[in-house]
C-alpha positions, -999 to +999 in steps of 0.1 A: -274+312+830-270+334+858-275+376+855-241+384+861-222+352+840-247+363+809-242+404+811-201+403+812-198+376+788-182+394+763-158+372+755-154+339+731-143+306+730-137+279+706-142+240+724-126+209+704-139+180+713-111+152+711-124+121+692-126+086+707-092+071+703-082+037+708-057+014+729-031+026+706-044+064+707-053+061+669-088+081+668-118+060+656-146+075+639-146+111+638-149+140+665-175+161+670-170+198+646-160+228+671-181+253+682-182+287+700-192+297+731-198+335+748-172+337+781-158+354+806-124+337+822-095+344+845-061+341+838-033+332+865-051+330+896-040+315+926-071+291+931-062+253+935-084+228+919-086+189+922-092+168+888-107+136+889-081+118+899-075+139+930-045+156+928-043+197+932-034+216+908-040+258+898-056+266+870-039+289+838-070+299+829-106+297+842-138+300+820-179+303+826-200+303+799-237+291+800-245+251+790-250+253+751-268+224+731-238+206+727-236+196+767-205+201+785-168+192+770-151+163+789-119+165+800-092+164+775-115+181+751-095+217+740-104+251+746-089+280+722-097+313+743-073+342+729-051+324+703-046+303+727-053+263+726-056+247+763-064+213+777-094+211+798-084+199+826-114+204+854-154+205+842-180+219+870-218+223+856-241+238+878-276+221+888-294+236+867-324+233+897-307+263+913-300+286+887-322+307+870-325+302+834-298+279+816-272+258+843-229+275+836-202+259+829-171+259+845-137+247+831-103+249+844-072+242+820-035+232+824 
């Protein structure tokens, strides 16, 4: 994590991975267990992002944290921040070669 982000990460969020589903939306196997991350976040910004389908959206929350051992979350996973559960709409991981320490993750929810 970059130094400014690491020093500022005073909040804790919980990431709940979404399990795999079959063609009818029924769960297959079990989802990975939820895990906590120390983070910083912004809410109600005017920033605009594009999701994987190329559709533009304004996120409800933007969350920054250090890449954990579990790796980056996937689209559709849930993040719980201050008791509010939100679906992850966009995930960006900084190139590890371009940062000191562990890469930063940026999530946008909707």
